[in-house]
C-alpha positions in Angstrom: 51.7 -11.8 8.6 52.8 -12.2 12.3 52.6 -15.7 13.8 49.8 -16.0 16.4 51.2 -16.6 19.9 47.9 -17.1 21.8 44.7 -18.8 20.9 41.1 -18.0 21.6 39.9 -16.5 24.9 39.2 -19.1 27.5 37.8 -16.8 30.2 37.8 -13.4 31.7 38.8 -13.4 35.4 36.9 -11.2 38.0 38.1 -10.7 41.5 35.1 -10.5 43.8 34.6 -10.0 47.5 31.8 -12.6 47.7 31.3 -15.2 45.1 27.8 -16.2 46.3 26.4 -12.7 46.1 28.1 -12.0 42.8 27.0 -15.3 41.4 23.3 -14.7 42.0 23.5 -11.5 40.0 25.2 -13.2 37.1 22.6 -15.9 37.2 19.9 -13.2 36.9 21.7 -12.0 33.8 21.4 -15.5 32.3 24.8 -17.0 33.1 25.0 -20.7 34.0 27.6 -22.8 35.8 30.4 -24.3 33.8 32.1 -25.3 37.1 30.4 -24.8 40.5 32.2 -23.0 43.3 35.3 -24.9 44.4 38.2 -24.2 46.7 41.5 -24.0 44.8 44.3 -25.0 47.2 47.1 -23.7 45.0 45.6 -20.2 44.8 43.9 -20.3 48.2 40.8 -18.9 46.6 37.3 -20.0 45.8 36.7 -20.1 42.1 33.8 -20.9 39.7 33.3 -20.6 36.0 30.1 -19.2 34.3 29.0 -19.0 30.7 26.5 -16.6 29.2 25.7 -16.1 25.6 29.3 -15.0 24.9 32.5 -15.4 27.0 33.2 -17.6 29.9 33.9 -15.8 33.1 35.8 -16.9 36.2 34.8 -15.5 39.6 37.7 -15.5 42.1 37.2 -14.9 45.8 40.6 -14.9 47.5 40.9 -15.9 51.1 43.1 -13.8 53.4 45.9 -16.3 52.9 45.8 -16.0 49.1 48.6 -14.1 47.3 45.7 -12.6 45.3 44.3 -10.9 48.4 46.4 -7.7 48.0 45.0 -7.3 44.4 41.6 -6.7 46.0 42.8 -3.2 46.9 43.1 -2.4 43.2 40.7 -4.8 41.5 37.4 -5.0 43.5 34.5 -6.7 41.8 36.0 -6.1 38.4 37.9 -7.9 35.6 41.6 -8.2 36.2 42.8 -10.7 33.6 42.0 -12.4 30.4 42.9 -16.0 29.9 44.0 -17.3 26.5 44.3 -20.9 25.3 47.7 -22.0 24.0 48.9 -25.3 22.5 52.4 -25.1 24.1 52.6 -23.1 27.3 56.4 -22.9 27.5 56.7 -21.8 23.8 54.1 -19.1 24.3 55.8 -17.8 27.4 59.1 -17.6 25.5 57.6 -15.7 22.6 55.7 -13.3 24.9 58.9 -12.6 26.9 60.6 -11.7 23.6 58.0 -8.9 23.1 58.3 -7.5 26.6 56.0 -9.5 28.8 57.1 -10.4 32.3 56.2 -13.7 33.9 55.1 -13.2 37.4 53.4 -16.5 38.2 55.1 -19.4 36.6 53.5 -22.6 35.3 51.1 -24.3 37.8 48.4 -26.8 37.7 44.8 -25.5 37.4 42.6 -28.2 38.9 39.4 -26.2 38.8 39.7 -25.8 35.0 40.5 -29.5 34.4 42.6 -32.3 35.8 45.4 -31.7 33.3 45.2 -27.9 32.8 48.3 -25.8 33.5 48.4 -22.0 33.6 50.9 -19.2 33.8 50.4 -15.4 34.4 52.2 -12.7 32.6 52.1 -8.9 32.5 52.8 -6.1 30.1 52.7 -2.4 31.0 50.5 -1.6 28.0 48.1 -4.6 28.3 48.0 -5.6 31.9 47.7 -9.2 33.2 47.1 -12.2 31.0 46.8 -15.8 31.9 47.7 -18.6 29.5 46.1 -22.0 29.8 47.2 -25.3 28.2 45.3 -28.6 28.5 41.7 -27.6 27.9 39.3 -28.5 25.1 
């Protein structure tokens, strides 16, 4: 049996044009705040986390200065990444590189998730973008 590299899903990330308008729709669907809308200085985006009966979702509204802004041309009001929990971020990155993933956003702090969370973004042509997070319960 193959060793598991990633853990359970932490969240599904959605790029949105307007968090407030999108948020009200999710609330009508029964989602509730996990983290209220906050500005993330690292990503130059507004973020919030919501939880429904199933998965946690992250709404991401990039500002014009955000490196995520160009992604809005391809991913508008749609999921664009899945975030997985890992115990050891560096070890998980190394193993994913061995099977063809490319790291395109190296390890950074993720203060909206938690004060000690760190994340990295990787991509594979057959899977798309994934985010790894370490330092969450």
